[in-house]
N, CA, C and O atoms as CSV, one atom per row, in Angstrom:
chain,resi,resn,atom,element,x,y,z
A,1,MET,N,N,10.023,0.254,-0.624
A,1,MET,CA,C,9.249,0.543,-1.792
A,1,MET,C,C,8.018,1.383,-1.438
A,1,MET,O,O,7.687,2.328,-2.153
A,2,ALA,N,N,7.351,1.048,-0.355
A,2,ALA,CA,C,6.138,1.771,0.022
A,2,ALA,C,C,6.452,3.219,0.385
A,2,ALA,O,O,5.663,4.124,0.109
A,3,LYS,N,N,7.597,3.425,0.997
A,3,LYS,CA,C,7.994,4.783,1.368
A,3,LYS,C,C,8.202,5.645,0.129
A,3,LYS,O,O,7.743,6.787,0.082
A,4,GLN,N,N,8.887,5.108,-0.866
A,4,GLN,CA,C,9.138,5.857,-2.097
A,4,GLN,C,C,7.842,6.116,-2.859
A,4,GLN,O,O,7.659,7.198,-3.418
A,5,CYS,N,N,6.949,5.142,-2.885
A,5,CYS,CA,C,5.668,5.329,-3.562
A,5,CYS,C,C,4.852,6.437,-2.905
A,5,CYS,O,O,4.244,7.254,-3.596
A,6,ALA,N,N,4.836,6.470,-1.587
A,6,ALA,CA,C,4.087,7.506,-0.881
A,6,ALA,C,C,4.645,8.892,-1.181
A,6,ALA,O,O,3.881,9.847,-1.322
A,7,ILE,N,N,5.964,9.014,-1.281
A,7,ILE,CA,C,6.586,10.300,-1.592
A,7,ILE,C,C,6.233,10.745,-3.009
A,7,ILE,O,O,5.879,11.904,-3.226
A,8,TYR,N,N,6.328,9.827,-3.974
A,8,TYR,CA,C,6.047,10.168,-5.365
A,8,TYR,C,C,4.567,10.441,-5.597
A,8,TYR,O,O,4.221,11.304,-6.405
A,9,MET,N,N,3.691,9.726,-4.907
A,9,MET,CA,C,2.260,9.943,-5.094
A,9,MET,C,C,1.817,11.297,-4.572
A,9,MET,O,O,0.853,11.867,-5.083
A,10,ARG,N,N,2.493,11.817,-3.576
A,10,ARG,CA,C,2.162,13.143,-3.064
A,10,ARG,C,C,2.899,14.248,-3.790
A,10,ARG,O,O,2.486,15.406,-3.718
A,11,GLY,N,N,3.989,13.925,-4.494
A,11,GLY,CA,C,4.731,14.928,-5.247
A,11,GLY,C,C,5.783,15.649,-4.432
A,11,GLY,O,O,6.211,16.741,-4.805
A,12,LYS,N,N,6.211,15.057,-3.321
A,12,LYS,CA,C,7.159,15.742,-2.443
A,12,LYS,C,C,8.570,15.803,-3.008
A,12,LYS,O,O,9.401,16.557,-2.501
A,13,GLN,N,N,8.861,15.016,-4.058
A,13,GLN,CA,C,10.191,15.030,-4.641
A,13,GLN,C,C,10.361,16.178,-5.623
A,13,GLN,O,O,11.485,16.465,-6.037
A,14,LYS,N,N,9.285,16.836,-6.002
A,14,LYS,CA,C,9.343,17.907,-6.988
A,14,LYS,C,C,9.742,19.231,-6.329
A,14,LYS,O,O,9.348,19.501,-5.195
A,15,PRO,N,N,10.519,20.051,-7.031
A,15,PRO,CA,C,10.898,21.345,-6.453
A,15,PRO,C,C,9.728,22.315,-6.352
A,15,PRO,O,O,9.808,23.298,-5.615
A,16,THR,N,N,8.646,22.056,-7.077
A,16,THR,CA,C,7.479,22.947,-7.037
A,16,THR,C,C,6.425,22.471,-6.044
A,16,THR,O,O,5.274,22.902,-6.120
A,17,TYR,N,N,6.796,21.587,-5.109
A,17,TYR,CA,C,5.836,21.040,-4.149
A,17,TYR,C,C,5.284,22.143,-3.266
A,17,TYR,O,O,6.026,22.963,-2.725
A,18,ASP,N,N,3.964,22.144,-3.131
A,18,ASP,CA,C,3.291,23.093,-2.255
A,18,ASP,C,C,2.280,22.316,-1.422
A,18,ASP,O,O,1.479,21.554,-1.964
A,19,LEU,N,N,2.313,22.501,-0.140
A,19,LEU,CA,C,1.459,21.749,0.771
A,19,LEU,C,C,-0.021,22.027,0.518
A,19,LEU,O,O,-0.858,21.154,0.747
A,20,ARG,N,N,-0.350,23.215,0.055
A,20,ARG,CA,C,-1.754,23.592,-0.120
A,20,ARG,C,C,-2.380,23.019,-1.386
A,20,ARG,O,O,-3.605,22.967,-1.495
A,21,LYS,N,N,-1.556,22.585,-2.350
A,21,LYS,CA,C,-2.095,22.024,-3.583
A,21,LYS,C,C,-2.298,20.527,-3.400
A,21,LYS,O,O,-1.446,19.827,-2.852
A,22,GLU,N,N,-3.442,20.056,-3.872
A,22,GLU,CA,C,-3.776,18.651,-3.641
A,22,GLU,C,C,-3.166,17.732,-4.690
A,22,GLU,O,O,-2.516,16.747,-4.340
A,23,ASP,N,N,-3.361,18.033,-5.962
A,23,ASP,CA,C,-3.003,17.098,-7.023
A,23,ASP,C,C,-1.720,17.537,-7.710
A,23,ASP,O,O,-1.762,18.307,-8.669
A,24,GLN,N,N,-0.592,17.061,-7.235
A,24,GLN,CA,C,0.674,17.387,-7.884
A,24,GLN,C,C,1.626,16.204,-7.897
A,24,GLN,O,O,2.802,16.368,-8.223
A,25,GLY,N,N,1.149,15.028,-7.554
A,25,GLY,CA,C,1.992,13.837,-7.511
A,25,GLY,C,C,1.941,13.045,-8.807
A,25,GLY,O,O,1.262,13.429,-9.759
A,26,ASP,N,N,2.662,11.945,-8.829
A,26,ASP,CA,C,2.748,11.083,-9.994
A,26,ASP,C,C,2.051,9.752,-9.712
A,26,ASP,O,O,1.800,9.392,-8.561
A,27,VAL,N,N,1.750,9.038,-10.782
A,27,VAL,CA,C,1.138,7.720,-10.671
A,27,VAL,C,C,2.233,6.690,-10.416
A,27,VAL,O,O,3.266,6.707,-11.086
A,28,CYS,N,N,2.020,5.800,-9.460
A,28,CYS,CA,C,2.968,4.725,-9.157
A,28,CYS,C,C,2.398,3.409,-9.670
A,28,CYS,O,O,1.279,3.024,-9.331
A,29,ILE,N,N,3.189,2.729,-10.492
A,29,ILE,CA,C,2.796,1.444,-11.049
A,29,ILE,C,C,3.724,0.383,-10.469
A,29,ILE,O,O,4.943,0.469,-10.620
A,30,ILE,N,N,3.157,-0.600,-9.818
A,30,ILE,CA,C,3.933,-1.664,-9.189
A,30,ILE,C,C,3.619,-2.964,-9.914
A,30,ILE,O,O,2.457,-3.353,-10.026
A,31,VAL,N,N,4.655,-3.635,-10.406
A,31,VAL,CA,C,4.479,-4.915,-11.100
A,31,VAL,C,C,5.102,-6.018,-10.251
A,31,VAL,O,O,5.883,-5.744,-9.340
A,32,ASN,N,N,4.756,-7.256,-10.554
A,32,ASN,CA,C,5.224,-8.431,-9.817
A,32,ASN,C,C,4.875,-8.349,-8.330
A,32,ASN,O,O,5.728,-8.588,-7.474
A,33,ALA,N,N,3.649,-8.019,-8.033
A,33,ALA,CA,C,3.230,-7.893,-6.636
A,33,ALA,C,C,3.237,-9.248,-5.927
A,33,ALA,O,O,3.399,-9.305,-4.708
A,34,LYS,N,N,3.065,-10.323,-6.665
A,34,LYS,CA,C,3.064,-11.650,-6.038
A,34,LYS,C,C,4.429,-12.025,-5.487
A,34,LYS,O,O,4.514,-12.769,-4.510
A,35,GLU,N,N,5.500,-11.525,-6.095
A,35,GLU,CA,C,6.850,-11.849,-5.639
A,35,GLU,C,C,7.409,-10.735,-4.758
A,35,GLU,O,O,8.533,-10.277,-4.962
A,36,LEU,N,N,6.631,-10.313,-3.796
A,36,LEU,CA,C,7.033,-9.258,-2.878
A,36,LEU,C,C,8.177,-9.746,-1.998
A,36,LEU,O,O,8.074,-10.801,-1.371
A,37,MET,N,N,9.264,-8.984,-1.949
A,37,MET,CA,C,10.418,-9.376,-1.139
A,37,MET,C,C,10.406,-8.606,0.178
A,37,MET,O,O,10.190,-7.394,0.199
A,38,THR,N,N,10.639,-9.318,1.267
A,38,THR,CA,C,10.721,-8.703,2.585
A,38,THR,C,C,11.998,-9.165,3.266
A,38,THR,O,O,12.616,-10.147,2.854
A,39,THR,N,N,12.382,-8.453,4.303
A,39,THR,CA,C,13.596,-8.803,5.025
A,39,THR,C,C,13.257,-9.685,6.217
A,39,THR,O,O,12.172,-9.592,6.791
A,40,GLY,N,N,14.187,-10.526,6.572
A,40,GLY,CA,C,14.038,-11.364,7.757
A,40,GLY,C,C,12.892,-12.355,7.641
A,40,GLY,O,O,12.624,-12.892,6.566
A,41,HIS,N,N,12.221,-12.589,8.759
A,41,HIS,CA,C,11.110,-13.538,8.823
A,41,HIS,C,C,9.776,-12.805,8.804
A,41,HIS,O,O,8.795,-13.273,9.381
A,42,LYS,N,N,9.744,-11.660,8.143
A,42,LYS,CA,C,8.555,-10.817,8.179
A,42,LYS,C,C,7.326,-11.509,7.585
A,42,LYS,O,O,6.211,-11.281,8.054
A,43,LYS,N,N,7.508,-12.340,6.574
A,43,LYS,CA,C,6.359,-13.005,5.948
A,43,LYS,C,C,5.654,-13.945,6.915
A,43,LYS,O,O,4.449,-14.169,6.793
A,44,ASP,N,N,6.383,-14.490,7.864
A,44,ASP,CA,C,5.768,-15.397,8.834
A,44,ASP,C,C,5.387,-14.703,10.139
A,44,ASP,O,O,4.500,-15.179,10.848
A,45,GLN,N,N,6.037,-13.590,10.471
A,45,GLN,CA,C,5.813,-12.960,11.767
A,45,GLN,C,C,4.861,-11.765,11.729
A,45,GLN,O,O,4.215,-11.473,12.736
A,46,LYS,N,N,4.755,-11.066,10.598
A,46,LYS,CA,C,3.868,-9.909,10.518
A,46,LYS,C,C,2.426,-10.381,10.415
A,46,LYS,O,O,2.096,-11.196,9.554
A,47,LEU,N,N,1.568,-9.871,11.290
A,47,LEU,CA,C,0.185,-10.311,11.353
A,47,LEU,C,C,-0.762,-9.192,10.939
A,47,LEU,O,O,-0.551,-8.023,11.261
A,48,TYR,N,N,-1.795,-9.577,10.228
A,48,TYR,CA,C,-2.899,-8.683,9.895
A,48,TYR,C,C,-4.101,-9.155,10.695
A,48,TYR,O,O,-4.413,-10.346,10.721
A,49,ARG,N,N,-4.781,-8.203,11.356
A,49,ARG,CA,C,-5.882,-8.562,12.247
A,49,ARG,C,C,-7.153,-7.822,11.860
A,49,ARG,O,O,-7.113,-6.689,11.380
A,50,TYR,N,N,-8.275,-8.485,12.078
A,50,TYR,CA,C,-9.568,-7.828,11.933
A,50,TYR,C,C,-10.540,-8.504,12.891
A,50,TYR,O,O,-10.313,-9.631,13.332
A,51,HIS,N,N,-11.615,-7.810,13.205
A,51,HIS,CA,C,-12.584,-8.331,14.157
A,51,HIS,C,C,-13.933,-8.464,13.475
A,51,HIS,O,O,-14.345,-7.581,12.724
A,52,THR,N,N,-14.619,-9.563,13.735
A,52,THR,CA,C,-15.905,-9.837,13.099
A,52,THR,C,C,-17.074,-9.191,13.836
A,52,THR,O,O,-18.216,-9.310,13.392
A,53,GLN,N,N,-16.818,-8.516,14.941
A,53,GLN,CA,C,-17.811,-7.878,15.796
A,53,GLN,C,C,-18.679,-8.883,16.551
A,53,GLN,O,O,-19.714,-8.510,17.103
A,54,TYR,N,N,-18.274,-10.136,16.583
A,54,TYR,CA,C,-18.911,-11.135,17.432
A,54,TYR,C,C,-17.982,-11.434,18.600
A,54,TYR,O,O,-16.796,-11.108,18.563
A,55,PHE,N,N,-18.527,-12.050,19.626
A,55,PHE,CA,C,-17.747,-12.388,20.797
A,55,PHE,C,C,-16.591,-13.311,20.407
A,55,PHE,O,O,-16.796,-14.303,19.707
A,56,SER,N,N,-15.405,-12.992,20.849
A,56,SER,CA,C,-14.156,-13.688,20.534
A,56,SER,C,C,-13.980,-13.843,19.020
A,56,SER,O,O,-13.624,-14.916,18.533
A,57,GLY,N,N,-14.230,-12.769,18.295
A,57,GLY,CA,C,-14.186,-12.820,16.841
A,57,GLY,C,C,-12.943,-12.195,16.237
A,57,GLY,O,O,-12.979,-11.746,15.091
A,58,LEU,N,N,-11.839,-12.156,16.981
A,58,LEU,CA,C,-10.608,-11.596,16.437
A,58,LEU,C,C,-9.957,-12.619,15.514
A,58,LEU,O,O,-9.615,-13.724,15.936
A,59,LYS,N,N,-9.793,-12.243,14.264
A,59,LYS,CA,C,-9.165,-13.117,13.274
A,59,LYS,C,C,-7.820,-12.530,12.902
A,59,LYS,O,O,-7.674,-11.310,12.819
A,60,GLU,N,N,-6.848,-13.375,12.681
A,60,GLU,CA,C,-5.532,-12.890,12.267
A,60,GLU,C,C,-4.900,-13.884,11.299
A,60,GLU,O,O,-5.128,-15.092,11.371
A,61,TYR,N,N,-4.098,-13.330,10.392
A,61,TYR,CA,C,-3.388,-14.134,9.409
A,61,TYR,C,C,-2.058,-13.465,9.124
A,61,TYR,O,O,-1.928,-12.254,9.304
A,62,ASN,N,N,-1.069,-14.224,8.685
A,62,ASN,CA,C,0.255,-13.663,8.478
A,62,ASN,C,C,0.413,-13.125,7.050
A,62,ASN,O,O,-0.478,-13.276,6.214
A,63,MET,N,N,1.549,-12.502,6.793
A,63,MET,CA,C,1.776,-11.853,5.513
A,63,MET,C,C,1.853,-12.857,4.368
A,63,MET,O,O,1.439,-12.547,3.250
A,64,ARG,N,N,2.365,-14.032,4.621
A,64,ARG,CA,C,2.474,-15.044,3.565
A,64,ARG,C,C,1.087,-15.431,3.045
A,64,ARG,O,O,0.890,-15.563,1.837
A,65,ALA,N,N,0.135,-15.612,3.951
A,65,ALA,CA,C,-1.230,-15.949,3.534
A,65,ALA,C,C,-1.897,-14.768,2.828
A,65,ALA,O,O,-2.678,-14.959,1.896
A,66,ALA,N,N,-1.588,-13.557,3.270
A,66,ALA,CA,C,-2.174,-12.371,2.641
A,66,ALA,C,C,-1.660,-12.175,1.226
A,66,ALA,O,O,-2.420,-11.774,0.344
A,67,ILE,N,N,-0.378,-12.453,0.994
A,67,ILE,CA,C,0.185,-12.313,-0.346
A,67,ILE,C,C,-0.403,-13.368,-1.278
A,67,ILE,O,O,-0.671,-13.076,-2.443
A,68,GLU,N,N,-0.606,-14.582,-0.786
A,68,GLU,CA,C,-1.207,-15.621,-1.614
A,68,GLU,C,C,-2.660,-15.287,-1.958
A,68,GLU,O,O,-3.117,-15.548,-3.071
A,69,LYS,N,N,-3.370,-14.714,-1.006
A,69,LYS,CA,C,-4.784,-14.405,-1.227
A,69,LYS,C,C,-4.955,-13.176,-2.111
A,69,LYS,O,O,-5.652,-13.238,-3.124
A,70,ASN,N,N,-4.326,-12.053,-1.741
A,70,ASN,CA,C,-4.484,-10.812,-2.487
A,70,ASN,C,C,-3.261,-9.922,-2.251
A,70,ASN,O,O,-3.220,-9.195,-1.259
A,71,PRO,N,N,-2.272,-9.965,-3.136
A,71,PRO,CA,C,-1.067,-9.156,-2.919
A,71,PRO,C,C,-1.314,-7.654,-3.012
A,71,PRO,O,O,-0.531,-6.866,-2.481
A,72,TYR,N,N,-2.388,-7.251,-3.678
A,72,TYR,CA,C,-2.720,-5.822,-3.769
A,72,TYR,C,C,-2.974,-5.236,-2.395
A,72,TYR,O,O,-2.539,-4.121,-2.109
A,73,GLU,N,N,-3.668,-5.966,-1.544
A,73,GLU,CA,C,-4.012,-5.448,-0.219
A,73,GLU,C,C,-2.786,-5.227,0.663
A,73,GLU,O,O,-2.753,-4.278,1.447
A,74,VAL,N,N,-1.791,-6.082,0.544
A,74,VAL,CA,C,-0.574,-5.922,1.355
A,74,VAL,C,C,0.135,-4.630,0.978
A,74,VAL,O,O,0.541,-3.864,1.852
A,75,ILE,N,N,0.285,-4.388,-0.307
A,75,ILE,CA,C,0.950,-3.169,-0.771
A,75,ILE,C,C,0.091,-1.956,-0.469
A,75,ILE,O,O,0.613,-0.915,-0.069
A,76,TYR,N,N,-1.213,-2.072,-0.652
A,76,TYR,CA,C,-2.138,-0.968,-0.406
A,76,TYR,C,C,-2.086,-0.526,1.059
A,76,TYR,O,O,-2.036,0.670,1.346
A,77,LYS,N,N,-2.098,-1.491,1.981
A,77,LYS,CA,C,-2.066,-1.146,3.411
A,77,LYS,C,C,-0.738,-0.528,3.811
A,77,LYS,O,O,-0.699,0.356,4.666
A,78,ALA,N,N,0.353,-0.983,3.202
A,78,ALA,CA,C,1.667,-0.426,3.528
A,78,ALA,C,C,1.765,1.029,3.080
A,78,ALA,O,O,2.279,1.872,3.815
A,79,ILE,N,N,1.279,1.325,1.887
A,79,ILE,CA,C,1.347,2.696,1.371
A,79,ILE,C,C,0.326,3.583,2.064
A,79,ILE,O,O,0.598,4.757,2.318
A,80,LYS,N,N,-0.836,3.044,2.373
A,80,LYS,CA,C,-1.887,3.806,3.045
A,80,LYS,C,C,-1.424,4.313,4.405
A,80,LYS,O,O,-1.798,5.410,4.822
A,81,GLY,N,N,-0.615,3.522,5.094
A,81,GLY,CA,C,-0.116,3.939,6.397
A,81,GLY,C,C,0.909,5.058,6.337
A,81,GLY,O,O,1.206,5.679,7.357
A,82,MET,N,N,1.457,5.325,5.148
A,82,MET,CA,C,2.484,6.350,5.001
A,82,MET,C,C,1.967,7.642,4.392
A,82,MET,O,O,2.733,8.591,4.222
A,83,ILE,N,N,0.701,7.696,4.066
A,83,ILE,CA,C,0.088,8.917,3.534
A,83,ILE,C,C,-0.675,9.573,4.684
A,83,ILE,O,O,-1.270,8.866,5.497
A,84,PRO,N,N,-0.674,10.910,4.776
A,84,PRO,CA,C,-1.340,11.584,5.890
A,84,PRO,C,C,-2.818,11.209,6.020
A,84,PRO,O,O,-3.523,11.017,5.029
A,85,LYS,N,N,-3.255,11.112,7.261
A,85,LYS,CA,C,-4.619,10.705,7.550
A,85,LYS,C,C,-5.552,11.912,7.423
A,85,LYS,O,O,-5.831,12.587,8.413
A,86,ASN,N,N,-6.029,12.181,6.214
A,86,ASN,CA,C,-6.963,13.267,5.981
A,86,ASN,C,C,-7.978,12.840,4.928
A,86,ASN,O,O,-7.984,11.684,4.507
A,87,LYS,N,N,-8.826,13.755,4.506
A,87,LYS,CA,C,-9.912,13.389,3.592
A,87,LYS,C,C,-9.430,13.107,2.180
A,87,LYS,O,O,-10.207,12.597,1.373
A,88,HIS,N,N,-8.188,13.413,1.845
A,88,HIS,CA,C,-7.678,13.190,0.501
A,88,HIS,C,C,-6.965,11.852,0.348
A,88,HIS,O,O,-6.594,11.483,-0.767
A,89,ARG,N,N,-6.766,11.124,1.429
A,89,ARG,CA,C,-5.961,9.904,1.376
A,89,ARG,C,C,-6.547,8.861,0.440
A,89,ARG,O,O,-5.828,8.344,-0.415
A,90,GLU,N,N,-7.816,8.535,0.570
A,90,GLU,CA,C,-8.432,7.526,-0.285
A,90,GLU,C,C,-8.469,7.972,-1.741
A,90,GLU,O,O,-8.325,7.151,-2.647
A,91,ASP,N,N,-8.659,9.255,-1.967
A,91,ASP,CA,C,-8.681,9.785,-3.332
A,91,ASP,C,C,-7.310,9.642,-3.988
A,91,ASP,O,O,-7.214,9.256,-5.153
A,92,ILE,N,N,-6.258,9.951,-3.245
A,92,ILE,CA,C,-4.890,9.822,-3.773
A,92,ILE,C,C,-4.592,8.363,-4.099
A,92,ILE,O,O,-4.044,8.066,-5.161
A,93,LEU,N,N,-4.945,7.460,-3.206
A,93,LEU,CA,C,-4.658,6.042,-3.425
A,93,LEU,C,C,-5.442,5.473,-4.605
A,93,LEU,O,O,-4.903,4.677,-5.374
A,94,SER,N,N,-6.679,5.862,-4.756
A,94,SER,CA,C,-7.481,5.296,-5.844
A,94,SER,C,C,-7.028,5.800,-7.208
A,94,SER,O,O,-7.116,5.069,-8.194
A,95,ARG,N,N,-6.546,7.040,-7.280
A,95,ARG,CA,C,-6.139,7.596,-8.568
A,95,ARG,C,C,-4.689,7.311,-8.936
A,95,ARG,O,O,-4.365,7.237,-10.122
A,96,LYS,N,N,-3.811,7.151,-7.953
A,96,LYS,CA,C,-2.387,7.131,-8.244
A,96,LYS,C,C,-1.662,5.839,-7.909
A,96,LYS,O,O,-0.435,5.794,-7.991
A,97,LEU,N,N,-2.370,4.804,-7.539
A,97,LEU,CA,C,-1.729,3.532,-7.228
A,97,LEU,C,C,-2.269,2.445,-8.146
A,97,LEU,O,O,-3.465,2.153,-8.144
A,98,ILE,N,N,-1.379,1.851,-8.928
A,98,ILE,CA,C,-1.724,0.758,-9.832
A,98,ILE,C,C,-0.821,-0.412,-9.495
A,98,ILE,O,O,0.403,-0.281,-9.518
A,99,VAL,N,N,-1.416,-1.559,-9.180
A,99,VAL,CA,C,-0.654,-2.733,-8.788
A,99,VAL,C,C,-1.020,-3.891,-9.721
A,99,VAL,O,O,-2.199,-4.173,-9.938
A,100,HIS,N,N,0.010,-4.564,-10.275
A,100,HIS,CA,C,-0.196,-5.710,-11.142
A,100,HIS,C,C,0.509,-6.921,-10.550
A,100,HIS,O,O,1.619,-6.808,-10.030
A,101,ASN,N,N,-0.138,-8.079,-10.630
A,101,ASN,CA,C,0.465,-9.318,-10.114
A,101,ASN,C,C,1.545,-9.829,-11.048
A,101,ASN,O,O,2.544,-10.385,-10.592
A,102,GLY,N,N,1.363,-9.650,-12.336
A,102,GLY,CA,C,2.318,-10.168,-13.323
A,102,GLY,C,C,3.439,-9.194,-13.616
A,102,GLY,O,O,3.504,-8.108,-13.040
A,103,PRO,N,N,4.325,-9.595,-14.522
A,103,PRO,CA,C,5.495,-8.760,-14.832
A,103,PRO,C,C,5.229,-7.648,-15.828
A,103,PRO,O,O,6.126,-6.849,-16.097
A,104,TYR,N,N,4.023,-7.567,-16.387
A,104,TYR,CA,C,3.764,-6.587,-17.439
A,104,TYR,C,C,2.660,-5.620,-17.040
A,104,TYR,O,O,1.730,-5.966,-16.311
A,105,HIS,N,N,2.794,-4.394,-17.543
A,105,HIS,CA,C,1.781,-3.357,-17.368
A,105,HIS,C,C,1.347,-2.911,-18.748
A,105,HIS,O,O,2.185,-2.648,-19.610
A,106,THR,N,N,0.041,-2.824,-18.967
A,106,THR,CA,C,-0.453,-2.466,-20.308
A,106,THR,C,C,-0.242,-1.007,-20.629
A,106,THR,O,O,-0.604,-0.556,-21.716
């Protein structure tokens, strides 16, 4: 799902795609983010890590805890990793990614 969203948000599926144009993609709306399906034991084995900048301050939690806490962040990080690392990445994500926990979009 994240791969397809990254392609559509950049507009690479369109025949008029041009690398030099910035805004030519579509908005991706994701519903039911809480019921994210993964393959295998990924929910228990995939780890998210961050450091508190204190001595021995490495914190880590698995995907199951991340989905319970904030499912938007799991999807956001997956799509963010598939968009090119340049100055437009955050702008593309903020304008073209909409994630809803429930089954409906207004």
